[in-house]
OpenMM code with the backbone's topology and positions (N, CA, C; nanometers):
from openmm import Vec3, app, unit

residues = "MET ASP GLU ILE LEU TYR ARG ARG ALA LYS ALA ARG VAL GLU GLU ARG LEU GLY PHE TYR ARG HIS ALA THR ILE TYR VAL VAL VAL ASN LEU PHE LEU LEU GLY LEU ASN TRP PHE ARG SER PRO ASP HIS TRP TRP ALA ILE TRP SER VAL LEU GLY TRP GLY ILE GLY LEU ALA SER HIS GLY ILE HIS VAL PHE SER TYR ARG TRP GLY SER ALA ARG LYS GLU GLU MET ILE ARG ARG GLU MET GLU ARG GLU ALA ARG GLU ARG ALA SER ARG GLN ALA GLN PRO".split()
positions = [
    Vec3(-0.6021, 1.4166, 1.8982),
    Vec3(-0.5859, 1.2509, 1.8797),
    Vec3(-0.6945, 1.1664, 1.8035),
    Vec3(-0.8360, 1.2017, 1.8512),
    Vec3(-0.9049, 1.0941, 1.7162),
    Vec3(-0.9448, 1.1327, 1.6127),
    Vec3(-0.9325, 1.2310, 1.5623),
    Vec3(-0.8747, 1.3251, 1.4347),
    Vec3(-0.7643, 1.2643, 1.3513),
    Vec3(-0.6407, 1.2096, 1.4100),
    Vec3(-0.5316, 1.1967, 1.3685),
    Vec3(-0.5576, 1.0882, 1.3817),
    Vec3(-0.5917, 0.9419, 1.4666),
    Vec3(-0.6249, 0.8113, 1.4234),
    Vec3(-0.7330, 0.8792, 1.3240),
    Vec3(-0.8543, 0.8805, 1.3021),
    Vec3(-0.9528, 0.8640, 1.2011),
    Vec3(-0.8567, 0.9031, 1.0868),
    Vec3(-0.7556, 0.9700, 1.0650),
    Vec3(-0.7140, 0.9747, 0.9365),
    Vec3(-0.6185, 0.9115, 0.8942),
    Vec3(-0.5451, 0.8893, 1.0051),
    Vec3(-0.4560, 0.6726, 0.9706),
    Vec3(-0.5562, 0.6126, 0.9499),
    Vec3(-0.6668, 0.6012, 0.9866),
    Vec3(-0.7716, 0.4712, 0.9476),
    Vec3(-0.8409, 0.4653, 0.8225),
    Vec3(-0.8563, 0.5855, 0.7623),
    Vec3(-0.8904, 0.6079, 0.6338),
    Vec3(-0.8240, 0.5862, 0.5699),
    Vec3(-0.6939, 0.6495, 0.5556),
    Vec3(-0.5695, 0.6415, 0.4882),
    Vec3(-0.5282, 0.5122, 0.4416),
    Vec3(-0.5153, 0.4533, 0.5739),
    Vec3(-0.5450, 0.2914, 0.5631),
    Vec3(-0.6257, 0.2189, 0.4538),
    Vec3(-0.7250, 0.2250, 0.5463),
    Vec3(-0.8330, 0.1623, 0.4027),
    Vec3(-0.8213, 0.2647, 0.2716),
    Vec3(-0.7866, 0.3652, 0.2082),
    Vec3(-0.7803, 0.4479, 0.1631),
    Vec3(-0.6995, 0.3016, -0.0012),
    Vec3(-0.6504, 0.2908, 0.1056),
    Vec3(-0.5664, 0.1949, -0.0425),
    Vec3(-0.5335, 0.1431, -0.0189),
    Vec3(-0.5773, -0.0081, 0.0638),
    Vec3(-0.5578, -0.1190, 0.0557),
    Vec3(-0.7214, -0.1265, -0.0236),
    Vec3(-0.8484, -0.0401, -0.0245),
    Vec3(-0.9082, -0.0363, -0.1209),
    Vec3(-0.8343, -0.0054, -0.3285),
    Vec3(-0.7197, 0.0835, -0.2793),
    Vec3(-0.7085, 0.1136, -0.4251),
    Vec3(-0.6427, -0.0131, -0.4831),
    Vec3(-0.5373, -0.1141, -0.3706),
    Vec3(-0.4533, -0.2529, -0.3919),
    Vec3(-0.5593, -0.3277, -0.4735),
    Vec3(-0.6822, -0.2956, -0.3306),
    Vec3(-0.8231, -0.4330, -0.4973),
    Vec3(-0.8120, -0.3953, -0.5558),
    Vec3(-0.8649, -0.2438, -0.6178),
    Vec3(-0.9203, -0.2284, -0.7402),
    Vec3(-0.7928, -0.2322, -0.8400),
    Vec3(-0.6547, -0.2323, -0.7947),
    Vec3(-0.5402, -0.3407, -0.9079),
    Vec3(-0.5549, -0.4306, -0.8812),
    Vec3(-0.5846, -0.4726, -0.8399),
    Vec3(-0.5947, -0.7150, -0.8339),
    Vec3(-0.7144, -0.6857, -0.9367),
    Vec3(-0.7904, -0.6437, -0.9385),
    Vec3(-0.9431, -0.5921, -0.9973),
    Vec3(-0.9291, -0.5945, -1.0792),
    Vec3(-0.8549, -0.5076, -1.1667),
    Vec3(-0.8428, -0.4651, -1.3125),
    Vec3(-0.6862, -0.5456, -1.3330),
    Vec3(-0.6330, -0.6208, -1.2588),
    Vec3(-0.4418, -0.6750, -1.3438),
    Vec3(-0.5338, -0.8525, -1.4084),
    Vec3(-0.6609, -0.9127, -1.2876),
    Vec3(-0.7376, -1.0451, -1.3635),
    Vec3(-0.7849, -0.9605, -1.5129),
    Vec3(-0.8896, -0.8759, -1.4845),
    Vec3(-0.9599, -0.8791, -1.5688),
    Vec3(-0.8406, -0.8877, -1.6712),
    Vec3(-0.7799, -0.7479, -1.7060),
    Vec3(-0.6692, -0.7617, -1.8488),
    Vec3(-0.6106, -0.8567, -1.8803),
    Vec3(-0.5556, -0.9007, -1.7620),
    Vec3(-0.4281, -1.0215, -1.8146),
    Vec3(-0.6015, -1.1601, -1.8537),
    Vec3(-0.6533, -1.1392, -1.8527),
    Vec3(-0.7779, -1.3119, -1.8396),
    Vec3(-0.7964, -1.2740, -1.9682),
    Vec3(-0.7985, -1.1524, -2.0132),
    Vec3(-0.8772, -1.0468, -2.2084),
    Vec3(-0.7819, -1.0931, -2.2504),
    Vec3(-0.5916, -1.0645, -2.2096),
    Vec3(-0.4994, -1.0481, -2.2844),
    Vec3(-0.4091, -1.2302, -2.2890),
    Vec3(-0.4975, -1.2994, -2.1994),
    Vec3(-0.4357, -1.4619, -2.2111),
    Vec3(-0.5597, -1.5393, -2.2820),
    Vec3(-0.6556, -1.4215, -2.2858),
    Vec3(-0.7651, -1.5266, -2.3883),
    Vec3(-0.7522, -1.4595, -2.5589),
    Vec3(-0.6868, -1.3611, -2.6018),
    Vec3(-0.6670, -1.3529, -2.6854),
    Vec3(-0.5277, -1.4170, -2.7402),
    Vec3(-0.4790, -1.4288, -2.6880),
    Vec3(-0.3593, -1.5077, -2.6824),
    Vec3(-0.3498, -1.6624, -2.7826),
    Vec3(-0.4686, -1.6877, -2.6445),
    Vec3(-0.5208, -1.8339, -2.7588),
    Vec3(-0.5095, -1.8610, -2.8091),
    Vec3(-0.6278, -1.7906, -2.9166),
    Vec3(-0.7090, -1.7816, -3.0142),
    Vec3(-0.6165, -1.7374, -3.0998),
    Vec3(-0.5391, -1.5923, -3.0574),
    Vec3(-0.4917, -1.5965, -3.2113),
    Vec3(-0.3315, -1.6039, -3.2895),
    Vec3(-0.2580, -1.6155, -3.0863),
    Vec3(-0.1144, -1.7680, -3.1530),
    Vec3(-0.0736, -1.8205, -3.0550),
    Vec3(-0.1470, -1.9349, -3.0047),
    Vec3(-0.1422, -2.0966, -2.9032),
    Vec3(-0.0647, -2.0877, -2.8911),
    Vec3(0.0370, -2.0478, -3.0377),
    Vec3(0.1930, -2.1137, -3.0358),
    Vec3(0.3068, -2.0777, -2.9303),
    Vec3(0.2535, -1.9559, -2.9592),
    Vec3(0.4043, -1.8652, -2.8611),
    Vec3(0.2681, -1.7512, -2.7022),
    Vec3(0.3362, -1.8302, -2.6699),
    Vec3(0.2431, -1.7514, -2.5446),
    Vec3(0.3229, -1.6110, -2.4858),
    Vec3(0.2848, -1.5072, -2.6099),
    Vec3(0.3919, -1.2929, -2.5593),
    Vec3(0.2956, -1.3190, -2.4226),
    Vec3(0.1623, -1.3766, -2.3568),
    Vec3(0.1466, -1.3004, -2.2880),
    Vec3(0.1422, -1.2668, -2.1493),
    Vec3(0.1794, -1.4659, -2.1084),
    Vec3(0.3212, -1.4255, -1.9768),
    Vec3(0.3541, -1.3735, -1.9271),
    Vec3(0.3816, -1.2308, -2.0470),
    Vec3(0.4727, -1.1425, -2.0197),
    Vec3(0.4227, -1.0236, -1.9214),
    Vec3(0.3423, -1.0113, -1.9468),
    Vec3(0.1991, -0.8662, -1.8719),
    Vec3(0.2173, -0.9822, -1.7720),
    Vec3(0.1747, -1.1282, -1.7500),
    Vec3(0.0978, -1.1541, -1.6517),
    Vec3(0.2335, -1.1114, -1.4903),
    Vec3(0.3319, -1.1663, -1.5905),
    Vec3(0.4455, -1.2060, -1.5040),
    Vec3(0.5439, -1.0501, -1.4226),
    Vec3(0.5601, -0.9784, -1.5265),
    Vec3(0.5702, -0.8115, -1.4802),
    Vec3(0.5017, -0.7631, -1.4738),
    Vec3(0.3597, -0.7331, -1.5013),
    Vec3(0.2763, -0.6719, -1.4079),
    Vec3(0.1966, -0.7080, -1.2602),
    Vec3(0.3203, -0.8232, -1.2250),
    Vec3(0.2611, -0.9330, -1.1104),
    Vec3(0.3372, -0.9460, -0.9870),
    Vec3(0.4608, -0.8512, -1.0549),
    Vec3(0.5459, -0.8593, -1.0214),
    Vec3(0.5270, -0.7270, -0.9430),
    Vec3(0.4202, -0.6345, -1.0167),
    Vec3(0.4031, -0.4758, -1.0058),
    Vec3(0.2855, -0.4709, -0.9176),
    Vec3(0.1735, -0.5547, -0.8775),
    Vec3(0.1129, -0.6547, -0.7952),
    Vec3(0.1850, -0.6836, -0.6895),
    Vec3(0.2807, -0.7410, -0.6743),
    Vec3(0.2981, -0.7704, -0.5572),
    Vec3(0.3871, -0.6926, -0.4793),
    Vec3(0.4367, -0.5518, -0.5846),
    Vec3(0.4752, -0.5111, -0.4813),
    Vec3(0.4288, -0.3517, -0.3900),
    Vec3(0.2859, -0.3308, -0.5168),
    Vec3(0.1972, -0.2959, -0.4378),
    Vec3(0.1087, -0.3165, -0.2628),
    Vec3(0.0875, -0.4816, -0.3015),
    Vec3(0.0865, -0.4943, -0.2362),
    Vec3(0.0967, -0.5295, -0.0571),
    Vec3(0.2793, -0.5482, -0.1173),
    Vec3(0.3826, -0.5034, 0.0489),
    Vec3(0.3217, -0.3689, 0.0446),
    Vec3(0.3551, -0.3300, -0.0526),
    Vec3(0.2871, -0.1472, -0.0018),
    Vec3(0.2284, -0.1325, 0.0728),
    Vec3(0.1271, -0.1762, 0.0987),
    Vec3(0.0178, -0.1054, 0.1113),
    Vec3(-0.0359, -0.2196, 0.2302),
    Vec3(0.0355, -0.3292, 0.2531),
    Vec3(0.0188, -0.4947, 0.3525),
    Vec3(0.0979, -0.4425, 0.4808),
    Vec3(0.2151, -0.3756, 0.4153),
    Vec3(0.3739, -0.4584, 0.5418),
    Vec3(0.3218, -0.3150, 0.6841),
    Vec3(0.2561, -0.2654, 0.6871),
    Vec3(0.1723, -0.1544, 0.8159),
    Vec3(0.2032, -0.2281, 0.9344),
    Vec3(0.1319, -0.3823, 0.8860),
    Vec3(0.1435, -0.4579, 1.0095),
    Vec3(0.2397, -0.5350, 1.0422),
    Vec3(0.3278, -0.5495, 0.9523),
    Vec3(0.5328, -0.5797, 1.0122),
    Vec3(0.5434, -0.5218, 1.0837),
    Vec3(0.4922, -0.3403, 1.1225),
    Vec3(0.6133, -0.2813, 1.1427),
    Vec3(0.5195, -0.1945, 1.2664),
    Vec3(0.4279, -0.2106, 1.3197),
    Vec3(0.3215, -0.1274, 1.3375),
    Vec3(0.3768, -0.0701, 1.4598),
    Vec3(0.3996, -0.1981, 1.5457),
    Vec3(0.3678, -0.2144, 1.6707),
    Vec3(0.5150, -0.0376, 1.6536),
    Vec3(0.6457, -0.1400, 1.6044),
    Vec3(0.7748, -0.0434, 1.6912),
    Vec3(0.7358, 0.1229, 1.5420),
    Vec3(0.7032, 0.1908, 1.5055),
    Vec3(0.6997, 0.2242, 1.3935),
    Vec3(0.5228, 0.3375, 1.5407),
    Vec3(0.4004, 0.2543, 1.5670),
    Vec3(0.3371, 0.3977, 1.6895),
    Vec3(0.4378, 0.4640, 1.8002),
    Vec3(0.5028, 0.2842, 1.8342),
    Vec3(0.5518, 0.3257, 1.9430),
    Vec3(0.6730, 0.4976, 1.9023),
    Vec3(0.7677, 0.5121, 1.7848),
    Vec3(0.8598, 0.5508, 1.7333),
    Vec3(0.7627, 0.6911, 1.7159),
    Vec3(0.5807, 0.6379, 1.6585),
    Vec3(0.5388, 0.8651, 1.7164),
    Vec3(0.5196, 0.8442, 1.8883),
    Vec3(0.4300, 0.7804, 1.9534),
    Vec3(0.4501, 0.8517, 2.0593),
    Vec3(0.5483, 0.9253, 2.0839),
    Vec3(0.6769, 0.8541, 2.0305),
    Vec3(0.8137, 0.8808, 2.1252),
    Vec3(0.8105, 1.0595, 2.1303),
    Vec3(0.7997, 1.0707, 1.9670),
    Vec3(0.8137, 1.2014, 1.8861),
    Vec3(0.7204, 1.3151, 1.8856),
    Vec3(0.5970, 1.2591, 1.9569),
    Vec3(0.4944, 1.3788, 1.9810),
    Vec3(0.5485, 1.4242, 2.0859),
    Vec3(0.5745, 1.3245, 2.2349),
    Vec3(0.5943, 1.3248, 2.3112),
    Vec3(0.7185, 1.4773, 2.3321),
    Vec3(0.9044, 1.4410, 2.2641),
    Vec3(0.9710, 1.4935, 2.2432),
    Vec3(0.9326, 1.6641, 2.2279),
    Vec3(0.8676, 1.6282, 2.1232),
    Vec3(0.7751, 1.7813, 2.0538),
    Vec3(0.6716, 1.9039, 2.1951),
    Vec3(0.6425, 1.8245, 2.2390),
    Vec3(0.4597, 1.7902, 2.3670),
    Vec3(0.6417, 1.9226, 2.4511),
    Vec3(0.7028, 1.8239, 2.5207),
    Vec3(0.8576, 1.8780, 2.6440),
    Vec3(0.9126, 2.0194, 2.5814),
    Vec3(0.9567, 1.9880, 2.4596),
    Vec3(0.9988, 2.0937, 2.3770),
    Vec3(0.8931, 2.2540, 2.4202),
    Vec3(0.7921, 2.1827, 2.3334),
    Vec3(0.7010, 2.3897, 2.3178),
    Vec3(0.6606, 2.3889, 2.4334),
    Vec3(0.6544, 2.2674, 2.5740),
    Vec3(0.6719, 2.3314, 2.7276),
    Vec3(0.7747, 2.3926, 2.7768),
    Vec3(0.8987, 2.3233, 2.7347),
    Vec3(0.9827, 2.3745, 2.7826),
    Vec3(1.0260, 2.5189, 2.7147),
    Vec3(1.0378, 2.6030, 2.5989),
    Vec3(1.0435, 2.7184, 2.5054),
    Vec3(0.8655, 2.7542, 2.5869),
    Vec3(0.7019, 2.7807, 2.6376),
    Vec3(0.7028, 2.7923, 2.6855),
    Vec3(0.7205, 2.9017, 2.8149),
    Vec3(0.7814, 2.8094, 2.9043),
    Vec3(0.8355, 2.8101, 3.0606),
    Vec3(0.9304, 2.9421, 3.0585),
    Vec3(0.9938, 2.9593, 2.9418),
    Vec3(1.1342, 3.0112, 2.9052),
    Vec3(1.0680, 3.1946, 2.9479),
    Vec3(1.1392, 3.3238, 2.9809),
    Vec3(1.0543, 3.4752, 2.9693),
    Vec3(1.1589, 3.4818, 2.8846),
] * unit.nanometer
topology = app.Topology()
chain = topology.addChain("A")
for resn in residues:
    res = topology.addResidue(resn, chain)
    for name in ("N", "CA", "C"):
        topology.addAtom(name, app.Element.getBySymbol(name[0]), res)
């Protein structure tokens, strides 16, 4: 059971780190594009589309990564019940001749 908890915790940490990398790249690239836009064509703000479009993707990534907190208690309860059901089925199969 401890191995399962460790794997889940490790997966959550990897997902968070992936989100943080994504957010860092988003900021760096979009600052570059906004700066380029400012110097090359300040009267036409085309870089805002990159900020908005990619921002939607980043927001959905963040929701995916951090949404486990919203439903984790219910999810953990469902997992526990499923594990108990499987254990009962396995015990009943072993008890049969």
